[in-house]
C-alpha positions in Angstrom: 24.4 4.2 -3.5 22.7 3.1 -0.3 25.8 1.2 0.6 27.7 4.5 0.4 25.3 6.0 2.9 23.1 7.9 0.5 19.3 8.0 1.0 17.5 6.8 -2.1 14.0 8.1 -3.1 12.3 6.1 -5.8 9.4 8.2 -7.2 6.0 6.7 -6.7 5.3 6.3 -10.4 8.5 4.3 -10.9 7.7 2.1 -7.9 4.2 1.5 -9.2 5.7 0.6 -12.6 8.0 -1.9 -11.0 5.2 -3.3 -8.7 2.8 -3.5 -11.7 5.1 -5.9 -13.6 6.5 -3.0 -15.6 3.2 -2.0 -17.1 2.5 1.7 -17.2 -0.5 3.3 -15.4 -2.8 5.3 -17.6 -2.3 9.0 -17.9 -5.5 9.6 -15.8 -4.3 7.2 -13.1 -0.9 9.0 -13.0 -2.6 12.4 -12.9 -4.9 11.3 -10.1 -1.9 10.0 -8.1 -0.1 13.3 -8.5 -3.1 15.2 -7.3 -4.4 12.9 -4.6 -0.9 12.3 -3.0 0.4 15.9 -3.6 3.4 14.4 -5.3 4.7 17.5 -7.0 4.9 19.4 -3.7 6.4 16.3 -2.0 9.1 15.9 -4.5 9.8 19.6 -4.7 10.4 19.6 -0.9 12.6 16.4 -1.2 14.7 18.0 -3.9 15.0 21.4 -2.0 16.1 19.5 1.1 18.7 17.4 -0.7 22.4 18.0 -1.1 22.5 16.1 -4.4 20.0 14.9 -7.0 20.8 12.1 -9.5 18.2 11.6 -12.2 18.5 8.6 -14.5 16.2 8.3 -17.6 17.4 5.1 -19.2 14.3 5.0 -21.4 11.8 7.7 -22.5 8.8 7.2 -24.7 10.0 3.7 -25.6 13.5 4.9 -26.7 16.7 4.0 -24.9 18.4 7.1 -23.6 21.5 5.3 -22.1 
């Protein structure tokens, strides 16, 4: 997508998951990040300012979606 000129935003939680060798943070750690970094407002503004939004959930709660 970047090669096509699109700006890519990887959510912090996904990036932490990747950086943490694909181990999930605890619910309290994720909640703390959302609050401390004001992630909900940040992503709302990103979405509102975007022309397009592509969301991919390949896996949810241990189940493959795709």
